[in-house]
C-alpha positions as CSV (number, residue, x, y, z in Angstrom):
1,X,0.0,0.0,0.0
2,X,1.5,3.4,-1.0
3,X,1.2,6.4,1.2
4,X,1.8,10.1,1.0
5,X,5.1,11.6,2.2
6,X,5.7,14.4,4.6
7,X,8.2,16.9,3.2
8,X,10.0,20.0,4.2
9,X,10.1,22.4,1.3
10,X,11.0,26.0,0.3
11,X,7.8,27.5,-1.1
12,X,7.5,30.5,-3.4
13,X,4.3,32.3,-2.6
14,X,4.7,35.7,-4.3
15,X,6.8,37.3,-7.1
16,X,10.1,38.7,-5.8
17,X,9.3,37.5,-2.3
18,X,11.4,35.3,0.0
19,X,11.1,31.5,0.0
20,X,9.3,30.2,3.1
21,X,10.2,26.9,4.7
22,X,7.0,24.8,5.1
23,X,5.9,21.3,6.0
24,X,3.9,19.9,3.1
25,X,2.4,16.5,2.0
26,X,3.6,14.9,-1.2
27,X,1.4,12.4,-3.0
28,X,2.5,8.9,-3.5
29,X,4.2,8.0,-6.8
30,X,1.9,6.8,-9.6
31,X,2.7,4.2,-12.3
32,X,5.4,6.2,-14.2
33,X,6.7,8.2,-11.2
34,X,9.7,8.0,-8.9
35,X,9.9,9.3,-5.4
36,X,13.4,10.6,-4.7
37,X,14.9,11.5,-1.3
38,X,16.6,14.7,-2.3
39,X,20.2,15.1,-1.1
40,X,21.0,18.4,-2.8
41,X,19.6,20.8,-5.3
42,X,21.2,23.6,-7.3
43,X,19.8,27.1,-7.3
44,X,19.5,28.3,-10.9
45,X,18.5,31.6,-12.5
46,X,15.5,29.9,-14.0
47,X,14.1,29.2,-10.5
48,X,14.2,32.9,-9.8
49,X,12.6,34.0,-13.0
50,X,9.9,31.5,-12.4
51,X,9.3,32.8,-8.9
52,X,9.3,36.4,-10.2
53,X,6.8,35.4,-12.9
54,X,8.9,36.1,-16.0
55,X,8.1,32.5,-16.6
56,X,4.5,32.3,-15.5
57,X,4.6,29.3,-13.2
58,X,1.5,29.3,-11.0
59,X,2.1,30.2,-7.4
60,X,2.3,29.1,-4.6
61,X,4.8,26.5,-5.9
62,X,7.8,24.5,-4.9
63,X,10.5,25.2,-7.5
64,X,13.9,23.6,-7.9
65,X,15.0,21.7,-11.0
66,X,18.6,20.6,-10.3
67,X,17.9,17.9,-7.8
68,X,20.0,14.8,-6.9
69,X,19.4,12.1,-4.4
70,X,18.4,8.5,-3.8
71,X,15.4,6.6,-5.1
72,X,12.9,5.9,-2.3
73,X,10.0,4.3,-4.2
74,X,9.0,3.7,-7.8
75,X,5.7,3.2,-9.6
76,X,4.8,-0.1,-11.2
77,X,5.9,1.0,-14.8
78,X,9.4,2.1,-13.7
79,X,12.2,-0.4,-14.5
80,X,15.3,1.7,-15.2
81,X,15.8,2.6,-11.5
82,X,15.0,1.0,-8.2
83,X,15.0,2.0,-4.5
84,X,18.6,2.8,-3.4
85,X,19.8,4.0,-6.8
86,X,21.6,7.4,-6.9
87,X,20.0,9.7,-9.4
88,X,20.2,13.2,-11.0
89,X,16.9,14.8,-12.0
90,X,16.7,16.7,-15.2
91,X,14.0,18.3,-17.4
92,X,10.9,16.4,-18.5
93,X,9.9,15.6,-22.1
94,X,7.0,13.6,-23.7
95,X,9.0,11.1,-25.8
96,X,6.3,11.0,-28.5
97,X,6.3,14.3,-30.5
98,X,8.5,14.9,-33.6
99,X,11.4,16.6,-31.8
100,X,11.5,13.8,-29.2
101,X,11.4,11.2,-31.9
102,X,14.5,12.9,-33.3
103,X,16.1,12.8,-29.8
104,X,15.9,16.6,-29.6
105,X,14.3,16.3,-26.1
106,X,14.9,19.9,-25.0
107,X,12.6,21.1,-27.9
108,X,9.7,18.7,-27.0
109,X,6.4,20.1,-28.3
110,X,5.0,19.8,-24.7
111,X,8.0,21.2,-22.8
112,X,6.1,24.2,-21.4
113,X,3.2,22.1,-20.1
114,X,5.4,19.4,-18.7
115,X,7.9,21.6,-17.0
116,X,6.1,24.9,-16.1
117,X,2.4,24.1,-15.5
118,X,2.9,23.1,-11.8
119,X,0.8,20.0,-12.2
120,X,0.8,16.4,-13.2
121,X,-0.3,15.7,-16.8
122,X,-3.9,15.1,-15.6
123,X,-4.0,18.6,-14.0
124,X,-3.6,17.6,-10.3
125,X,-1.0,19.0,-8.0
126,X,1.1,16.6,-5.9
127,X,1.8,18.9,-3.0
128,X,-0.5,20.2,-0.3
129,X,-0.2,22.4,2.7
130,X,-2.7,22.9,5.5
131,X,-3.9,26.0,3.6
132,X,-4.5,24.1,0.4
133,X,-2.8,22.8,-2.8
134,X,0.8,23.9,-3.7
135,X,2.0,23.7,-7.3
136,X,4.4,20.9,-8.0
137,X,6.3,19.2,-10.8
138,X,8.4,22.2,-11.7
139,X,10.7,20.7,-14.4
140,X,9.0,17.4,-13.5
141,X,10.5,17.4,-10.0
142,X,10.1,20.5,-7.7
143,X,13.2,19.6,-5.8
144,X,13.5,22.5,-3.3
145,X,12.3,19.9,-0.8
146,X,13.4,16.9,1.1
147,X,11.6,14.6,-1.3
148,X,10.7,15.1,-5.0
149,X,8.3,13.3,-7.2
150,X,9.8,12.8,-10.7
151,X,8.9,10.9,-13.9
152,X,10.8,7.8,-15.1
153,X,11.9,9.9,-18.1
154,X,13.7,12.7,-16.2
155,X,15.5,10.4,-13.6
156,X,19.1,9.6,-14.6
157,X,20.9,6.9,-12.7
158,X,24.5,8.0,-12.0
159,X,27.8,6.7,-10.6
160,X,30.4,9.0,-9.2
161,X,32.9,9.3,-6.4
162,X,31.5,12.8,-5.7
163,X,29.0,13.2,-2.9
164,X,25.5,12.8,-4.4
165,X,24.3,16.2,-3.1
166,X,26.8,17.9,-5.5
167,X,25.5,16.3,-8.7
168,X,22.2,18.1,-9.1
169,X,23.5,21.0,-11.3
170,X,24.4,18.5,-14.0
171,X,20.6,18.3,-14.6
172,X,20.4,21.8,-16.0
173,X,23.0,24.5,-15.7
174,X,26.1,22.3,-16.2
175,X,24.7,20.3,-19.1
176,X,23.4,23.5,-20.7
177,X,26.9,25.2,-20.8
178,X,28.9,22.1,-21.6
179,X,26.3,21.0,-24.2
180,X,26.4,24.4,-25.9
181,X,30.1,23.9,-26.6
182,X,30.3,20.1,-27.1
183,X,26.9,19.5,-28.9
184,X,25.1,22.7,-30.1
185,X,28.2,24.5,-31.5
186,X,30.3,21.4,-31.7
187,X,33.4,23.5,-31.3
188,X,36.4,22.2,-33.1
189,X,40.0,21.9,-31.6
190,X,42.0,25.1,-32.0
191,X,38.9,27.2,-32.7
192,X,38.4,30.5,-30.8
193,X,35.4,31.2,-28.6
194,X,34.1,34.1,-26.5
195,X,31.9,33.3,-23.6
196,X,29.7,36.1,-22.2
197,X,29.1,35.4,-18.6
198,X,30.9,33.2,-16.1
199,X,28.1,31.9,-13.9
200,X,27.5,28.2,-13.7
201,X,26.5,27.8,-17.3
202,X,29.4,29.9,-18.6
203,X,31.9,28.2,-16.3
204,X,30.7,24.8,-17.6
205,X,31.2,26.1,-21.2
206,X,34.7,27.2,-20.2
207,X,35.5,23.7,-19.0
208,X,34.0,22.1,-22.1
209,X,36.0,24.5,-24.3
210,X,39.1,23.2,-22.6
211,X,38.0,19.6,-23.2
212,X,37.7,20.5,-26.9
213,X,41.1,22.2,-26.9
214,X,39.7,25.5,-28.1
215,X,42.1,28.4,-28.3
216,X,41.8,31.2,-27.3
217,X,38.9,30.9,-24.8
218,X,37.8,34.4,-23.9
219,X,35.5,35.0,-20.9
220,X,33.7,38.3,-20.5
221,X,32.6,38.7,-16.8
222,X,32.2,41.7,-14.5
223,X,32.9,39.8,-11.2
224,X,36.7,39.6,-10.5
225,X,36.5,36.3,-8.5
226,X,34.6,34.6,-11.4
227,X,37.2,35.8,-13.9
228,X,39.9,34.3,-11.7
229,X,38.1,31.0,-11.5
230,X,37.4,30.9,-15.2
231,X,41.1,31.3,-15.9
232,X,41.9,28.4,-13.5
233,X,39.3,26.2,-15.2
234,X,40.4,26.7,-18.8
235,X,39.9,30.3,-20.1
236,X,43.0,31.8,-21.7
237,X,41.8,35.4,-21.4
238,X,39.3,37.2,-19.0
239,X,37.8,40.5,-19.9
240,X,36.2,42.9,-17.5
241,X,33.4,44.7,-19.4
242,X,33.8,47.7,-17.1
243,X,37.3,48.4,-18.6
244,X,36.1,49.5,-22.1
245,X,34.6,48.3,-25.3
246,X,34.3,44.5,-25.1
247,X,34.2,44.0,-28.9
248,X,37.5,45.9,-29.3
249,X,39.0,43.9,-26.4
250,X,38.0,40.6,-28.2
251,X,39.5,41.8,-31.5
252,X,42.8,42.7,-29.8
253,X,43.0,39.1,-28.9
254,X,41.6,37.6,-32.2
255,X,42.0,40.3,-34.9
256,X,39.4,38.8,-37.3
257,X,36.9,37.9,-34.6
258,X,36.0,34.6,-32.9
259,X,34.8,31.5,-34.6
260,X,32.2,30.9,-31.8
261,X,30.5,33.1,-29.2
262,X,28.1,32.1,-26.4
263,X,25.8,34.5,-24.6
264,X,24.6,33.5,-21.1
265,X,23.2,36.9,-20.1
266,X,20.1,37.4,-22.1
267,X,20.9,41.1,-22.2
268,X,20.2,42.6,-25.6
269,X,23.4,44.8,-25.7
270,X,25.5,41.8,-24.7
271,X,23.9,39.6,-27.4
272,X,24.6,42.3,-30.0
273,X,28.3,42.3,-29.0
274,X,28.5,38.5,-29.0
275,X,27.2,38.5,-32.6
276,X,29.3,41.4,-33.9
277,X,32.5,39.9,-32.4
278,X,32.2,36.9,-34.7
279,X,34.6,36.1,-37.5
280,X,33.3,35.4,-41.0
281,X,31.0,32.4,-40.9
282,X,31.1,32.5,-37.1
283,X,28.3,31.1,-35.0
284,X,26.7,32.7,-31.9
285,X,24.7,30.5,-29.5
286,X,22.1,32.1,-27.2
287,X,21.2,30.4,-23.9
288,X,20.5,33.3,-21.6
289,X,17.0,34.0,-20.3
290,X,15.6,37.4,-21.1
291,X,15.6,39.9,-18.2
292,X,12.1,41.1,-19.3
293,X,9.4,39.3,-21.3
294,X,9.4,40.2,-25.0
295,X,13.0,41.7,-25.0
296,X,14.6,42.0,-28.5
297,X,18.0,42.8,-29.8
298,X,19.0,44.7,-33.0
299,X,21.6,43.6,-35.5
300,X,22.1,44.9,-39.1
301,X,20.7,42.3,-41.4
302,X,23.6,42.8,-43.8
303,X,26.0,41.4,-41.2
304,X,24.5,37.9,-41.7
305,X,24.6,38.1,-45.4
306,X,28.1,39.6,-45.9
307,X,29.7,37.7,-43.0
308,X,27.8,34.4,-43.3
309,X,27.2,34.7,-39.5
310,X,24.7,32.4,-37.8
311,X,22.8,32.7,-34.5
312,X,21.3,29.6,-32.8
313,X,19.2,29.2,-29.8
314,X,20.2,26.5,-27.3
315,X,18.0,24.7,-24.8
316,X,19.6,22.4,-22.2
317,X,22.7,22.1,-24.3
318,X,20.8,20.1,-26.9
319,X,21.4,17.1,-24.7
320,X,19.8,13.7,-24.0
321,X,20.4,13.7,-20.2
322,X,20.5,9.9,-20.0
323,X,23.6,10.0,-22.3
324,X,25.2,13.3,-21.6
325,X,25.2,13.4,-17.8
326,X,27.1,10.2,-17.6
327,X,29.6,11.6,-20.2
328,X,30.2,14.7,-18.1
329,X,30.7,12.5,-14.9
330,X,33.2,10.4,-16.9
331,X,35.1,13.6,-17.8
332,X,35.0,14.8,-14.1
333,X,36.4,11.4,-13.0
334,X,39.2,11.8,-15.5
335,X,40.0,15.3,-14.1
336,X,38.9,17.1,-17.2
337,X,35.7,18.6,-16.0
338,X,35.9,19.7,-12.3
339,X,32.5,21.3,-12.1
340,X,32.4,20.8,-8.3
341,X,34.9,23.7,-8.0
342,X,32.2,26.2,-8.7
343,X,29.8,24.9,-6.0
344,X,29.2,26.3,-2.6
345,X,26.7,24.4,-0.3
346,X,24.0,25.9,1.9
347,X,21.4,24.3,4.2
348,X,17.9,24.3,2.8
349,X,17.0,26.7,5.6
350,X,19.6,29.1,4.1
351,X,17.8,29.3,0.7
352,X,17.3,33.1,0.8
353,X,20.9,33.7,1.6
354,X,21.9,31.3,-1.2
355,X,19.7,33.3,-3.6
356,X,21.2,36.6,-2.5
357,X,24.7,35.3,-2.9
358,X,23.8,34.0,-6.4
359,X,22.3,37.2,-7.5
360,X,25.3,39.3,-6.2
361,X,27.8,37.1,-7.9
362,X,29.4,36.1,-4.6
363,X,28.9,32.4,-5.5
364,X,28.9,30.7,-8.9
365,X,26.6,27.8,-8.1
366,X,24.8,27.5,-4.8
367,X,23.6,24.0,-3.9
368,X,21.1,23.5,-1.1
369,X,21.8,20.4,1.1
370,X,18.8,18.8,2.8
371,X,18.6,18.3,6.5
């Protein structure tokens, strides 16, 4: 007989408001679901734009989409994992639409409903407080809690010598940055790349660029400590945007412009610089969330014709999490992808401090550890 689970969770109740720690009830797993005892969960910019309603996730809600932990219970249709398995939770996809049939899972036709509706596919929420329902299933997991209810499709079994609580960021931010370089852009050895932003996604891109033996690897980042870490992790140059024209700084390093550029900021003026810094036939990848709904950027159309430049959007690093997350862990085990160096841990009760440190740039990747 299956029963509901008591959980301690960080709840978002209003836009731009603090997270509140609350005792909730989580429904038992259904046929295709997996109950995971969360060990740790990354705090990502996407969690904050959802809380603040730039992504219109219904509130109140338990957010969190970079969870990792141990399988507690499974539904009757779940065969890939069993209780006791260590797992990373990633985004959810339908597996049956055209993009999914082409293994382009981040572009699933139903991505929005599955990851942002705050409900199971039948419209029910899985979380409840004494005051009423709380929206669940954010990115198919809602892992800002001691337990998360995921789907068999977004649960990835992992093996690593690292503590399980540190592995959650692989499910979104790390695979997004690394995948942008290794998969979306497929950067070639010896090629130049400029990475605009050295948060968790940008830092993962830096490490991936080193794996691919890109040269030079130029990071543009306003926070000095992040520039230092980026240089330690594989960047060859670090540019402070406060010191002058970034485009000119890049062309002092690579006269004809870079072969690849990657924007993590979502800021229109930064995107424009990332594009105009390209060499002929260069490619710019955009992964940053816009700061405001409906933001646009302006580029002369002639640039694309005369330069042969390309701009591509990137979701989740174009990755299949079940393949790519184990690949990244293999690189980490070999010493080539030390993503744990950008992590600082906080207790779940310190979530608002972790958010403040993340927004200020004091920490690259905050990870909440469960009590």
